[in-house]
N, C-alpha and C positions, 0 to 999 in steps of 0.2 A: 662196439661201444658198450661200456658198462653202465648199467642202471644204478641210480642211487637207491640205497635202502631207505625205507621209511619206517619210523618207529612210532608206536602209539604213545600218547602222553602218559598212560599208565605204566608202560614199560620203562620210559625214561625216568619217571618218578621212582619206580622200584629199584632200578640200578643206582640212582643217586642216593636213595635211602640206605641201600645195602652198603655202599661205600662210606657214607657219612656215619652210619650206625656202627660200623666196625665189623659187620658180618663178612665183608670181603674187602680186600685192599683194592685200590684203584687198578693196580697192575693185574690182579686176579680177574676183576670184572672186564678189563680190556681184553685179556686173553680169552676168557670164556665166551664173550659175545663178539669178538673180533672188532673191537672199537679202538679208536685213537684216544689217548689220554686227554687230549684237548676237548674231545666231544663229551667225555664223562665230566670233566671240570665245568664245561658250559652248562650241562644238565644240572649239576649241583648248584651253580650260581642262579640259574633260572628258578630252581625249586626254592631256594632261600629268598629270592626276590618276591616270589608269589606266595610265600607261606602265610602272609597276613590275610590273603583272600580265602584261604582254606578255613579260617576261623572267623569268618565275617560275622558282624553283629546282626542277629535276626531282626531286631527292631529297625535297623537301617534298611534291611531288605524289604520289610513290609511297607515302610514309607515309600520306597522306590516303586513297589508294586501298586500302591494306592495312587501315586503320581501318574504312573503309566496308564492305569485304568481311567483316571480323570482326563488325561490327554486323548485317549481313545474315544471317550464320550464326546469331547469337544469336536474332534475330527468328524465323528458320525453326525453330530448336529449340524456342523457347517456343510457337510456333504448334502444333507437333506435340504437345507436352506438354498444351496446353490441349484439343486435340481428343481425346486419350486420356482426359483427366479428364472431359470431357463425356460420352463414350461410357460410361465407368464409372459415372458418375452416373445416366445413363439406365437402365442395367442394374439398378442398385440401387434406383431409384425405381419401376421397373415392377412392377405387382401380379402376384404369382405364385399359381397355384393348386396344389392337391396333386398333380395329375398332370402338372405342368410346362407347361401350356398358358397 
């Protein structure tokens, strides 16, 4: 049984850029790396579809990070509140005797 080869995203991008930039033809890249033309075409399409992510707006990223930090603080606060309520519930639910034992 033949195992499928796995390629890193960096390798895929490099092959697609070589073909798109004219450094190699698609046929040359396919022969050199023993790839099918449809694979190289798929890598090129994926690279083009995700090109906008490569030049993402830093301001938008910082806003996302701030939002993530805010949500993490909220989760932490709610976790602490839940623990306090559980402890309070345990204290109230425990049976007490007259002498406090």
